[in-house]
N, C-alpha and C positions, 0 to 999 in steps of 0.2 A: 704106578707114581712115576717112572721113570721118564715117561712121556709128555708129563704135565711140566708145562712152562712154570718157573718159581718167579715168583713176584713179591713185592714187601707193600703191605699197608698199612698207613699210619694214621691215628686220629689224636686230636686233643679237644677239649670242650672243658667250658668252665660255665658256672650256673648262678642264677640270682633269682632267691624266692621272691614271688609276686604276692604272696598268700600263704595261709597255713597248709593249703593242699595244691597250690599251683607253681610251678616252676619255669622260668626260662633259661634254656641252654643255648649256648653259642659253641658250635662245632665247625671243626675244619678236618677235612679228609686229604691226604694224598696217597698215590700208588705209582710204584715202579714197576718196569720188567725189564728184560733183557740183562739178566743177571744184575738187577738193582741200577743199571745204567742211563735209564731212558724214564723221564717222568712222563706219564701218560693220561693221569687223572687227578684232578683237583676239584674240590668242592667245598662249599663254606656256606652256613646259613643260620637261622634260629630254629628251635625247636620248643614248642609249649607242651608239657606234660600236667594231666590234672588229676588227682586221686578221687574216682568215685567211690571208694571205700579203703579199706585196708589192703585189698588184696586186687582191686582192678584200677587201672591207670589207662586213661585216654592220652593219646599223643598225636601231635601233627606238626608240620613244619615245611620249610622250602629251602633248597640248596640252590644256589647259583653254582654252575657246574661246567665249566670248560673241560673239553676232553680231546683228546688225539685222535683223530679218525684213522681208517685203516691205510688210507693213502700218506698218513704223517701229518696232516693238516690240523692246526687247533680249530675248534668250532665252539661256538658259545651254545650253552645248555641251561635248562632249569628242570628242577624238579620237586614239585609240590608232592607232600604224602601224609597220610595219616593212618591212624589204627589203634588196636586197644591190647593191652598187656595184662595178664593174669598171673598172679603168682601166689604161692603158697608155701611155708615152710613146713617140713617135717624134721622134728628133731633139730640137728644143725646143719639139715640140708635144703636147698631152695629150688622149687622146680617153678619155671616160668614159661607161660607160652605168650607169643607174640604173633598178631595176625596184621599185616601192613600192606595198604595199597598203595602204589607210586603211579606217577604220571611223568613221562620224559617228554621234553620239548626241546627239540634241537634244531638250531637253523640247518637249513639244506636236507633235512631227514624227516620222515613221516613223524608224526607223534605217536607214542606207544605208551601201553600201561601194563604194569606188572604186579603180582600178588605174592606175597612172601608169608609163609606159615613157618614159625620156629618153635623148638623146644630146647630149652637150655635148663641143664641141672647143673647147681654150683654146691659144694660141699664147704664145710665150716673149717677152723683151723686158721692157722696164721698166714697160709699162703692161699686158701679157697680157691682150690682147684675146681676147674669148670668143663663141661662137655655140651655141644650143641649140635643139632643137625636142624638143617633148614630145606624147605622146598620153595623153589621160585617157579613161577607158571605166568602165562600170558592167556590171551584168549584161545590161543591154538592149543594150549596145553602145556606140560611141564617143559621148563626150561633147563633147569640144573638143581643138584642137590649140593649143599654146602655143608661140611662134615669139620668142626674144630673141637680142639681141647686146648687148655692152657691154666695160666695161673694167676691171681691177683694180690699184687703186693700192695700193704698198706705203707706209704711212704710218711716221712714228717709233715706235719701240719695237714692240710687239707687235700693232700695228693695221693692219688691211687694210680697204679701202674698194671696194667692187663698186658700179659705177653702170651701169644697162643700159635699154633701152628694150625692152618687151614688147607682143606684139598675140596675143591668143586668139580664133581663131575656133570659135564654138560652133555644135552642133547647136539646132533650134529649142526642144526641150523643156529645153534647160539655159539658156537666156537670149539675149540680144542680144550680138554681137561685143563686145570691150573690148579697151584698150589701157592700159599703166601705165609710170608712170616709177618704175624699182625702185632702191632702195638698200640694201645690206647692209653694216652695220660688224662687223667681227670682231676680238675680243680673244682671241689665241689665243697660250698660251705653248708649246703643244706641238702646233701645227697640223699635221694631216696629211689632213684631208678638211674642206673647206670647200663650203657649199652655200647658195647666195642664196635660193633658191625652194622650200626644203622646207615 
C-alpha cells in the first residue's frame, strides 16, 4: 500500500422519481491526487434506473467527463454506460451484484470500452458498514481490481453520507496502484438504489 498514490474521490447525487419503478438521478464526481492538491477528474450527468422486480434493476446513463491528460492538459470526454444490478437481503445484510459496460470517448484519444463487475455486501445497523470488490476489464483482459470498505450514515432529512477507503491494484498497462478516500453524499427523496462509485 505504501507505493500506491493517495487520492480523494467525492460524489454528490440527487434523485427525481419518474414513476413507481423508475428514477432519474443527477450525479457529479470529482477526484484529486498529489496529496489532494490537484483536481484531475470531474464528471456529471444523468442516470436512469428502472426496477424490473424487487431484486433486479436496470440502469443506464451518460457523463460529460473532462479529464486531465498525462501531460497535464484538460481534454473533453464523454462516457455512456449501462448495466444491471441484482440484490438480495439475507437477514439484516444486503448482497448486491452489479454488471456495467462503459464507453469512453475522449478528444484526441482512441475510443475505449470497459466492463465492470462488482460484488458488494452491506450490513444492517445504524452505520450500515459495507465492503466491495470489483473487477475492471477491457477487450485485452483485466485492468484492475478495486477493493473498498466503509460506512453509511443516515443524516437529517433525505441525506445519506457514505465514507470509505478504496485500494485499486492495476496491471502495468493501466498504471500504478492507487488508494483513495471516498465520500458520497446522496440527497434522495425516493431512494431505492444508491451507488457511491459508479
